[in-house]
C-alpha positions as semicolon CSV with decimal commas, in nm:
position;residue;x (nm);y (nm);z (nm)
1;M;-1,252;1,695;-0,390
2;A;-1,079;1,324;-0,405
3;S;-1,428;1,229;-0,294
4;L;-1,641;1,389;-0,519
5;A;-1,374;1,261;-0,858
6;T;-1,420;0,957;-0,735
7;R;-1,766;0,975;-0,646
8;I;-1,821;1,042;-1,069
9;F;-1,577;0,763;-1,176
10;V;-1,696;0,517;-1,009
11;S;-2,055;0,658;-1,128
12;S;-1,940;0,672;-1,496
13;L;-1,816;0,326;-1,479
14;A;-2,193;0,192;-1,293
15;A;-2,378;0,387;-1,567
16;A;-2,189;0,266;-1,802
17;W;-2,238;-0,130;-1,762
18;L;-2,680;-0,058;-1,726
19;A;-2,614;0,112;-2,134
20;G;-2,424;-0,177;-2,186
21;L;-2,673;-0,483;-1,989
22;V;-2,988;-0,250;-2,239
23;A;-2,827;-0,306;-2,550
24;A;-2,693;-0,631;-2,475
25;P;-2,965;-0,782;-2,686
26;A;-2,892;-0,587;-3,026
27;I;-2,482;-0,707;-3,002
28;A;-2,343;-1,074;-3,015
29;G;-2,181;-1,143;-2,634
30;T;-2,237;-1,356;-2,281
31;V;-2,402;-1,321;-2,011
32;S;-2,253;-1,493;-1,666
33;D;-2,335;-1,469;-1,359
34;Q;-2,202;-1,629;-1,015
35;F;-2,273;-1,687;-0,650
36;S;-1,939;-1,781;-0,367
37;A;-2,011;-1,791;-0,008
38;G;-1,746;-1,914;0,251
39;A;-1,613;-1,931;0,572
40;A;-1,316;-1,842;0,758
41;P;-1,163;-1,866;1,103
42;T;-1,165;-1,607;1,312
43;N;-0,831;-1,434;1,433
44;Q;-0,656;-1,146;1,537
45;E;-0,571;-1,035;1,190
46;A;-0,851;-1,165;0,954
47;P;-1,129;-1,102;1,251
48;R;-1,376;-1,194;0,944
49;T;-1,575;-1,504;0,939
50;G;-1,863;-1,565;0,687
51;F;-1,877;-1,415;0,378
52;F;-2,073;-1,407;0,034
53;S;-2,059;-1,215;-0,313
54;D;-2,203;-1,227;-0,599
55;R;-2,097;-1,080;-0,983
56;L;-2,247;-1,017;-1,279
57;I;-2,033;-1,053;-1,556
58;G;-2,166;-0,923;-1,967
59;T;-1,940;-0,933;-2,266
60;N;-1,987;-0,769;-2,576
61;E;-1,835;-0,700;-2,965
62;L;-1,868;-0,386;-3,071
63;S;-1,758;-0,484;-3,404
64;E;-1,479;-0,813;-3,552
65;N;-1,172;-0,600;-3,339
66;V;-1,320;-0,448;-3,101
67;G;-1,471;-0,586;-2,725
68;I;-1,611;-0,507;-2,422
69;T;-1,613;-0,676;-2,069
70;Y;-1,867;-0,478;-1,762
71;D;-1,942;-0,648;-1,428
72;A;-2,063;-0,558;-1,092
73;T;-1,991;-0,777;-0,788
74;V;-2,198;-0,714;-0,443
75;T;-1,939;-0,891;-0,151
76;H;-2,076;-0,922;0,231
77;D;-1,910;-1,021;0,505
78;S;-2,131;-1,183;0,805
79;G;-1,942;-1,058;1,078
80;A;-1,771;-1,141;1,437
81;P;-1,554;-1,098;1,717
82;A;-1,157;-1,063;1,694
83;V;-1,116;-1,375;1,890
84;G;-1,184;-1,265;2,290
85;S;-1,325;-0,927;2,172
86;G;-1,619;-0,777;2,323
87;F;-1,755;-0,603;2,077
88;P;-1,978;-0,723;1,746
89;D;-1,784;-0,702;1,421
90;R;-2,110;-0,619;1,244
91;G;-1,903;-0,641;0,885
92;G;-2,010;-0,481;0,544
93;T;-2,083;-0,447;0,241
94;V;-1,847;-0,334;-0,077
95;F;-2,024;-0,316;-0,422
96;R;-1,718;-0,297;-0,731
97;F;-1,801;-0,155;-1,072
98;G;-1,568;-0,293;-1,408
99;L;-1,543;-0,150;-1,769
100;G;-1,256;-0,333;-2,013
101;T;-1,202;-0,364;-2,347
102;D;-1,000;-0,538;-2,591
103;W;-0,884;-0,474;-2,933
104;Q;-0,773;-0,740;-3,124
105;F;-0,562;-0,460;-3,378
106;S;-0,341;-0,789;-3,589
107;S;-0,420;-1,154;-3,600
108;H;-0,191;-1,252;-3,308
109;W;-0,165;-0,941;-3,078
110;A;-0,425;-0,766;-2,872
111;L;-0,471;-0,441;-2,610
112;L;-0,659;-0,486;-2,293
113;A;-0,745;-0,204;-2,092
114;R;-1,018;-0,208;-1,812
115;A;-1,116;0,036;-1,484
116;V;-1,286;-0,096;-1,179
117;G;-1,411;0,129;-0,834
118;S;-1,631;0,034;-0,554
119;L;-1,878;0,233;-0,367
120;P;-1,826;0,404;-0,086
121;S;-1,850;0,232;0,218
122;V;-1,921;0,243;0,573
123;S;-1,842;-0,105;0,816
124;L;-1,776;-0,104;1,210
125;T;-1,515;-0,350;1,347
126;A;-1,347;-0,501;1,648
127;A;-1,015;-0,535;1,620
128;T;-0,737;-0,581;1,907
129;V;-0,510;-0,196;1,990
130;P;-0,139;-0,151;2,194
131;F;-0,252;0,044;2,518
132;D;-0,074;0,148;2,753
133;T;-0,219;0,119;3,097
134;A;-0,252;0,359;3,372
135;A;0,082;0,230;3,544
136;G;0,222;0,282;3,238
137;I;0,226;-0,104;3,148
138;A;0,173;-0,128;2,783
139;T;-0,015;-0,439;2,696
140;T;-0,358;-0,462;2,392
141;V;-0,754;-0,383;2,431
142;D;-1,027;-0,481;2,248
143;A;-1,158;-0,202;1,996
144;E;-1,460;-0,104;1,812
145;V;-1,377;0,089;1,502
146;R;-1,624;0,210;1,204
147;V;-1,382;0,202;0,908
148;H;-1,528;0,487;0,586
149;S;-1,341;0,349;0,239
150;W;-1,385;0,339;-0,127
151;S;-1,134;0,249;-0,417
152;A;-1,123;0,319;-0,766
153;G;-0,750;0,198;-0,991
154;G;-0,721;0,026;-1,365
155;E;-0,514;-0,165;-1,544
156;V;-0,362;-0,199;-1,893
157;G;-0,228;-0,535;-2,117
158;V;-0,132;-0,717;-2,422
159;E;-0,150;-1,018;-2,499
160;Y;0,005;-1,286;-2,798
161;D;-0,194;-1,573;-2,951
162;S;0,059;-1,838;-3,173
163;L;-0,290;-1,992;-3,269
164;E;-0,176;-2,191;-3,637
165;L;0,193;-2,089;-3,582
166;L;0,276;-2,297;-3,323
167;K;0,181;-2,747;-3,318
168;T;0,085;-2,622;-2,946
169;Q;-0,121;-2,283;-2,930
170;L;0,045;-2,034;-2,718
171;I;-0,119;-1,766;-2,531
172;A;0,094;-1,468;-2,330
173;T;-0,068;-1,188;-2,137
174;L;0,172;-0,875;-1,899
175;T;-0,043;-0,630;-1,779
176;V;0,010;-0,316;-1,577
177;G;-0,218;-0,194;-1,333
178;A;-0,248;0,007;-1,019
179;T;-0,565;0,133;-0,772
180;D;-0,613;0,333;-0,471
181;Y;-0,692;0,257;-0,195
182;D;-0,918;0,548;0,039
183;S;-1,023;0,438;0,446
184;T;-1,127;0,681;0,693
185;Q;-1,134;0,570;1,073
186;R;-1,279;0,610;1,390
187;L;-1,224;0,485;1,701
188;R;-1,594;0,454;1,861
189;R;-1,478;0,243;2,222
190;L;-1,192;0,064;2,361
191;R;-1,246;-0,186;2,670
192;Q;-1,003;-0,182;2,952
193;V;-0,784;-0,537;3,050
194;N;-1,059;-0,498;3,364
195;G;-1,300;-0,498;3,158
196;T;-1,415;-0,099;3,162
197;V;-1,512;0,037;2,818
198;V;-1,433;0,394;2,771
199;T;-1,661;0,569;2,581
200;L;-1,424;0,810;2,269
201;A;-1,500;1,143;2,506
202;Q;-1,335;0,945;2,756
203;L;-1,054;0,821;2,595
204;Q;-0,988;1,183;2,407
205;Q;-0,905;1,337;2,730
206;R;-0,714;1,027;2,875
207;C;-0,506;1,060;2,631
208;R;-0,457;1,454;2,692
209;Q;-0,297;1,377;2,971
210;K;-0,136;1,078;2,990
211;G;-0,065;0,958;2,588
212;C;-0,142;0,703;2,372
213;S;0,015;0,476;2,130
214;A;0,017;0,634;1,769
215;Q;-0,234;0,406;1,637
216;I;-0,506;0,528;1,901
217;R;-0,392;0,913;1,810
218;S;-0,428;0,837;1,491
219;L;-0,804;0,723;1,496
220;L;-0,885;0,980;1,730
221;R;-0,773;1,221;1,503
222;R;-1,000;1,002;1,228
223;D;-0,772;1,029;0,978
224;Q;-0,820;0,952;0,605
225;F;-0,529;0,686;0,529
226;A;-0,447;0,639;0,183
227;V;-0,267;0,434;-0,069
228;V;-0,196;0,338;-0,423
229;Q;-0,088;-0,051;-0,451
230;S;0,051;-0,086;-0,787
231;Y;0,104;-0,440;-0,974
232;G;0,233;-0,579;-1,280
233;A;0,147;-0,950;-1,446
234;A;0,266;-1,221;-1,627
235;D;0,050;-1,530;-1,772
236;L;0,201;-1,825;-2,020
237;T;-0,081;-2,052;-2,092
238;A;-0,011;-2,352;-2,335
239;A;-0,342;-2,450;-2,552
240;G;-0,381;-2,783;-2,724
241;H;-0,768;-2,974;-2,910
242;W;-0,818;-3,140;-2,476
243;L;-0,586;-2,974;-2,281
244;E;-0,411;-2,668;-2,200
245;G;-0,228;-2,582;-1,892
246;G;-0,019;-2,262;-1,764
247;L;0,173;-1,987;-1,493
248;A;0,086;-1,701;-1,394
249;G;0,270;-1,498;-1,198
250;T;0,154;-1,137;-1,006
251;V;0,416;-0,873;-0,774
252;Y;0,288;-0,562;-0,565
253;L;0,445;-0,331;-0,548
254;Y;0,328;0,042;-0,296
255;S;0,301;0,345;-0,231
256;Q;0,359;0,315;0,153
257;D;0,337;0,037;0,437
258;P;0,013;-0,094;0,337
259;S;-0,048;-0,084;0,769
260;D;-0,035;0,254;0,691
261;L;-0,420;0,232;0,685
262;G;-0,418;0,135;1,014
263;F;-0,460;-0,248;1,187
264;F;-0,845;-0,267;1,077
265;G;-0,782;-0,147;0,703
266;V;-0,578;-0,468;0,654
267;A;-0,815;-0,738;0,665
268;A;-1,065;-0,472;0,410
269;F;-0,707;-0,359;0,230
270;G;-0,673;-0,722;0,158
271;R;-1,079;-0,791;0,043
272;G;-1,008;-0,609;-0,249
273;A;-0,904;-0,737;-0,626
274;V;-0,677;-1,009;-0,721
275;M;-0,508;-1,130;-0,980
276;G;-0,629;-1,499;-0,869
277;D;-0,815;-1,770;-0,703
278;A;-0,738;-1,627;-0,312
279;T;-0,958;-1,512;-0,047
280;T;-0,684;-1,268;0,062
281;F;-0,722;-1,110;0,376
282;A;-0,438;-0,853;0,400
283;P;-0,231;-0,720;0,172
284;L;-0,006;-0,922;-0,115
285;R;0,336;-0,829;-0,217
286;W;0,320;-1,141;-0,496
287;S;0,168;-1,451;-0,553
288;A;0,276;-1,738;-0,845
289;R;0,000;-1,953;-0,940
290;A;-0,014;-2,254;-1,207
291;H;-0,385;-2,354;-1,337
292;T;-0,467;-2,571;-1,636
293;L;-0,775;-2,753;-1,822
294;L;-0,895;-3,029;-1,948
295;R;-1,209;-3,088;-2,167
296;A;-1,378;-3,427;-2,281
297;G;-1,715;-3,318;-2,510
298;R;-1,932;-3,077;-2,299
299;W;-1,738;-3,093;-1,988
300;R;-1,499;-2,898;-1,888
301;V;-1,240;-2,988;-1,532
302;G;-1,041;-2,666;-1,405
303;L;-0,781;-2,725;-1,137
304;T;-0,552;-2,452;-0,949
305;G;-0,311;-2,397;-0,754
306;E;-0,203;-2,129;-0,641
307;L;0,083;-1,990;-0,346
308;D;0,038;-1,619;-0,213
309;G;0,282;-1,397;-0,005
310;Y;0,173;-1,109;0,197
311;V;0,338;-0,821;0,260
312;A;0,664;-0,816;0,544
313;G;0,464;-0,996;0,888
314;L;0,165;-1,108;0,753
315;G;0,317;-1,460;0,671
316;T;0,179;-1,624;0,346
317;S;-0,132;-1,901;0,214
318;V;-0,215;-2,168;-0,062
319;V;-0,472;-2,186;-0,217
320;E;-0,631;-2,533;-0,464
321;T;-0,929;-2,500;-0,655
322;L;-1,169;-2,747;-0,869
323;K;-1,388;-2,618;-1,093
324;P;-1,632;-2,849;-1,281
325;S;-1,808;-2,707;-1,587
326;F;-2,099;-2,815;-1,816
327;D;-2,237;-2,705;-2,169
328;L;-2,636;-2,774;-2,096
329;T;-2,694;-2,666;-2,428
330;R;-2,492;-2,440;-2,698
331;S;-2,610;-2,125;-2,562
332;L;-2,585;-2,254;-2,185
333;R;-2,322;-2,322;-1,950
334;L;-2,331;-2,399;-1,558
335;W;-2,008;-2,454;-1,356
336;L;-1,952;-2,506;-1,049
337;V;-1,606;-2,371;-0,787
338;A;-1,470;-2,589;-0,422
339;A;-1,181;-2,427;-0,314
340;L;-0,916;-2,463;0,034
341;Q;-0,707;-2,177;0,102
342;H;-0,420;-2,215;0,415
343;D;-0,281;-1,866;0,544
344;W;-0,015;-1,943;0,766
345;D;0,096;-1,604;0,977
346;E;0,459;-1,490;1,106
347;Q;0,379;-1,704;1,490
348;G;0,285;-1,983;1,303
349;Y;-0,104;-1,988;1,322
350;A;-0,253;-2,187;1,063
351;G;-0,569;-2,098;0,909
352;T;-0,806;-2,260;0,639
353;T;-1,106;-2,084;0,464
354;A;-1,358;-2,285;0,236
355;W;-1,563;-2,145;-0,041
356;G;-1,798;-2,255;-0,268
357;A;-1,946;-2,076;-0,569
358;I;-2,194;-2,229;-0,869
359;G;-2,236;-1,986;-1,146
360;L;-2,471;-1,963;-1,527
361;R;-2,330;-1,800;-1,863
362;W;-2,579;-1,727;-2,206
363;S;-2,398;-1,717;-2,498
364;Y;-2,641;-1,510;-2,807
């Protein structure tokens, strides 16, 4: 029942997005597209290395006080084996849809709302799991897991704009939201320390006779793991004629330990929407971001610095982003994005993710 409801919910988002796209030429608005690509280091917590994404966004003014935003994003992980793994990580493709609205109910205040969802997707993931040898020695072994996952959520917010009341324009935004992540995972094969590959049937028999770790038992049952991520975000921006800057922060809460999604679900869970610029490889607990924008004629240059804290035991990350843009005409704007992300786990491992993007926006 939950799966059916989610499919209907996401289908309605897609229908609304397509309807808005068809109607767009009759209403003032914008259409933009951004293509992103990047590469990340391979390690046990984040086995994926290459990824690319394309996001199409549209906005329309339904009236003087009401606007809508609709978007569709496709993200693909190229996949790679985890460190030392004998199984290939075939990655996966995720389709996400969003539909939002804003209502300017006074000259200074606006209400914001947004619904998001991702279509069910399947991937084969390589990772390592705890395992007890025939001699009873605890170790870790390579594993191949089939993951079927989807998500659905929404958020509401309020925005205040001081406009001409102050010498420096202040814009403050408060947002709260929640996303339900569901993942069904099934263990397919194990590669033991001696190199022997154990099939699903063989492993089930071994677990009945000698027992297995809790993670392996749950994966053998083809359990469905679900966790709700709730968050609250705040952003305060000061805007002048040619320069603006601000601070933003987000706090994330979970209905249960996100690692209950399974060892293999951590990286996939982190691929969900976040409020900042990070390409997170695990669930976040908090995020802090400073941003600035410089305007000079047809040029704009954006700079952001972000510090993210993953859930307990998974470390932190720092992200630096540069985004120059240029107005080709009054209607067309072109931009580039370059970003570096540095991740540290609790064991001191440090890795760097580099990604870039190119985008174009048409206003009509």
